[in-house]
N, C-alpha and C positions, 0 to 999 in steps of 0.2 A: 504494500500500500504506500502510495506517495505521501510524504510529509512535506509541509510547506514551512519555510523559515524566512523571516525578514532579517537581513544581515547588513549592518552598517560597518563600513570599512573606512577608517581615517588613516591617511598615509602621511608619514613624516620622514622624508628622505634627508640624509645628512646634508647640510648646506655646502660642504666642501667636496661632495662626491664628484669623482672624475666624470666629465661629460660623456666620454665614450662608454664608461661603465653604466651610467645612468641611461643612455640611449639603448644599450643592449638590454638592460633590465626592463625598460618600458616596452620594447619590442616583444620580448618573451612573455611579459605579462598580458599584452593584448592578444597574442596568439593563443595562450593558455585559456584565457577567459572566453574567447570566442569559440574555442573548441567545446567548452561546457555549455555555452549558449546554444550552439548548433545541436547539441545532444538533447536539448530540452530540459536539462537539469538546472539551468540558470535562465529562466524565462524573462526576467526583468532586471534592468540595471538603470539607475538614475543618478545623475550628479546631484550633490548637495551644493546649491548655489553659493558661491563665494568661499568654498572650502575645498581642500584637496581630500575629498571624501565621496563615497557613493553609498546609496541604499539599494540593496539588491534583494530579489526574491529568488529563493532556491526551491526546487521541487526534487526531493531526493528520497531514496528508499530507507535511509536510516541516519541516525546521528553520526555513525561512523563514516558513512559516505560523505556527509557534509564536512566532517572533520578532515578527511583526506583531500577533498577538493580545496578547502581553505589552506591547509598546510602546503599544498602543491603550488600555491600562487607565488611567483617569483618575488613579488613585493611583500609577501607575508612577514618577513623579518622587520619590516619598516611600518607595520600596521598595528593599529589598535582595532580590535574586532568586537562587535557586540552582536549576539545571536538571540533572536526572539522566535520561539516556536509559535506557529499560527494555527488557529482552529476556525472553522466556519462560524459565522455569527447568525443567530436565529432571526435577525431582522433583515438579512441579506435576501433580496427578492430573487437573485440569481440562484440561490440554493433552495428557496421555497417553491419555485416553479411559477408558471404563468398565472395560475388561478389564486395565488396567495393575495390576501387582501389586506 
């Protein structure tokens, strides 16, 4: 059964990081994240305006799968990550069906 998680990722790269190392890191990060997006396990990613951060939704099979995805991120050593498990809301008309009133 697929489990949904909201994950906020705040990135803090070292100010003096070598530009070539930084560029390589960002290229690898983009490729890795897009691989998971294409698989359907990372269906949404949004920027947090004015911050080096994103809010993402993950659809995974287990806590362990989410853990492995996050730890595999090339930027993970430079991130603060907050994970919130999600559950359906009883007032969500999408979950209640078309005749819910």
